[in-house]
C-alpha positions in Angstrom: 49.7 79.3 14.1 46.9 81.6 14.8 44.2 82.0 12.2 41.6 84.7 12.3 37.9 83.8 12.5 37.3 85.5 9.2 39.4 82.8 7.5 37.5 79.8 8.9 35.8 79.1 5.6 39.1 78.4 3.8 40.2 74.8 3.8 43.9 75.5 4.5 43.1 77.7 7.5 40.5 75.2 8.7 43.3 72.5 8.7 45.7 74.9 10.4 43.2 75.6 13.2 42.4 72.0 13.9 45.5 70.1 12.9 48.6 72.2 13.5 47.9 72.5 17.2 48.8 68.8 17.3 52.0 69.5 15.4 52.9 72.4 17.6 52.5 70.4 20.7 54.7 67.7 19.3 57.4 70.2 18.2 57.4 72.0 21.5 58.5 68.8 23.2 61.1 67.9 20.7 64.6 69.1 21.7 65.9 68.2 18.2 63.8 70.8 16.4 64.2 74.0 18.5 62.7 76.6 16.2 63.7 75.7 12.7 60.2 74.8 11.6 58.9 78.3 12.6 61.9 80.0 11.0 61.2 78.2 7.8 57.6 79.3 7.9 58.6 82.9 8.5 61.1 82.9 5.7 58.6 81.4 3.3 56.1 84.1 4.2 58.7 86.8 3.4 59.7 85.2 0.2 56.2 84.2 -1.1 56.2 87.1 -3.6 59.5 86.0 -5.1 58.1 82.5 -5.7 54.8 83.9 -7.0 52.8 82.3 -4.2 50.0 84.8 -3.5 48.7 83.4 -0.2 51.4 84.1 2.5 49.6 82.1 5.1 49.6 79.1 2.8 53.4 79.7 2.2 54.0 79.9 6.0 52.1 76.6 6.8 53.6 74.7 3.9 57.1 75.5 4.8 56.5 74.9 8.5 55.2 71.4 7.8 57.5 70.5 4.9 59.4 68.0 7.1 56.4 66.9 9.1 57.4 63.2 8.9 60.9 63.8 10.3 59.5 66.0 13.1 56.9 63.4 14.1 59.5 60.7 14.1 61.8 62.7 16.3 59.1 62.8 19.0 57.3 59.5 18.6 60.3 57.3 17.5 63.4 58.9 19.2 65.5 55.7 19.2 64.7 55.1 15.5 65.4 58.7 14.7 68.8 58.4 16.4 69.6 55.3 14.3 68.6 57.2 11.1 70.9 60.1 12.1 73.8 57.6 12.6 73.2 56.1 9.1 73.2 59.5 7.5 76.3 60.7 9.4 78.1 57.4 8.5 77.7 58.6 4.8 76.1 57.0 1.8 72.5 57.4 2.7 70.1 60.3 2.5 67.5 61.1 5.1 64.8 59.6 3.0 66.7 56.3 2.3 67.8 56.0 5.9 64.3 56.6 7.3 62.9 54.0 4.8 65.5 51.5 6.0 64.8 52.0 9.7 61.1 52.9 9.8 59.9 50.9 6.8 58.8 54.1 5.1 60.4 57.4 4.3 60.0 60.6 6.3 58.2 62.0 3.3 55.7 59.2 3.1 55.2 59.3 6.9 54.4 63.0 6.9 52.2 63.0 3.8 50.3 60.0 5.2 49.7 61.6 8.5 48.7 64.9 6.9 46.1 63.1 4.7 44.8 61.3 7.8 44.4 64.6 9.6 42.4 65.9 6.6 44.9 68.5 5.4 44.1 69.9 1.9 45.9 68.1 -1.0 47.9 71.1 -2.0 49.4 71.3 1.5 50.1 67.5 1.5 51.8 67.8 -1.9 54.0 70.6 -0.6 55.7 68.0 1.7 57.3 66.3 -1.3 61.1 66.2 -1.1 62.7 67.9 -4.1 65.2 66.1 -6.3 68.9 66.9 -6.2 70.3 69.4 -8.7 68.6 72.5 -10.2 64.9 72.9 -9.5 63.1 73.7 -12.7 60.7 76.6 -13.2 57.3 75.9 -11.6 54.2 75.8 -13.7 51.5 75.4 -11.0 50.8 76.9 -7.6 51.3 73.5 -6.1 54.8 73.3 -7.5 55.6 76.8 -6.5 54.4 76.1 -2.9 56.6 72.9 -2.8 59.6 74.7 -4.2 59.2 77.6 -1.7 58.8 75.1 1.2 61.9 73.2 0.1 64.0 76.4 -0.3 63.0 77.8 3.1 63.8 74.6 4.9 67.2 74.2 3.1 67.9 77.8 4.0 67.1 77.1 7.6 69.5 74.1 7.6 72.3 76.3 6.3 71.6 79.0 8.8 71.3 76.7 11.8 74.0 74.1 11.1 76.6 75.5 8.6 79.8 77.0 10.1 80.2 80.7 9.4 83.2 80.2 7.2 81.2 77.9 4.8 77.9 79.7 4.9 78.5 82.1 2.0 79.4 79.2 -0.3 76.4 77.2 0.8 74.0 80.1 0.3 75.4 80.7 -3.2 74.8 77.1 -4.1 71.3 77.2 -2.7 70.3 80.3 -4.6 71.8 78.8 -7.8 69.8 75.6 -7.3 66.5 77.5 -6.9 67.2 80.4 -9.3 64.4 79.4 -11.7 61.7 78.8 -9.0 62.6 81.1 -6.1 64.7 83.9 -7.6 66.4 85.5 -4.6 70.0 86.6 -4.1 72.3 86.0 -1.2 72.2 89.7 -0.4 68.3 89.6 -0.3 68.5 86.5 2.0 70.4 88.6 4.5 67.6 91.1 4.6 64.9 88.5 4.9 66.8 86.8 7.8 66.8 90.1 9.7 63.0 90.5 9.2 62.3 86.9 10.2 64.6 86.5 13.2 
């Protein structure tokens, strides 16, 4: 993430300048996360207005780092990450429960803990919270809007990168219904956003 010198006084951009380089170096070396984190960031930047997030750079960084714990685990704990994947694929456990079982703490707690240690602003740290299952309620604060947008963008990336073509339309319809109160965007609008971001 490249941040202009005129933004150095802003806490989020300061964190981006000094902390995200570390994340980028980690992700570049992780074969399991080819470019999904960047795509999520680009999608969030395009959809920031829909989610009523005014700062598009903040939207980009929050979405890119939403799954920081999982990304760091992929690089620093490859064997444990493989064991987590096996537990999830065997059925019955979510990423968060499987990671807590294998690592002793969830991906969410790992990412948020590291982000706090790196001095990231609290709003960015809070945007790493994993959202509950079911419909996401209407957001009442910028912090909630940022988290919802980050969650939406990353779930959208997962669908785009790993859902078979035949099932993608249904998955996108389910996603837009889940987030309709917090990130009101249609399946048709997503197609246009994807073209801009790819």
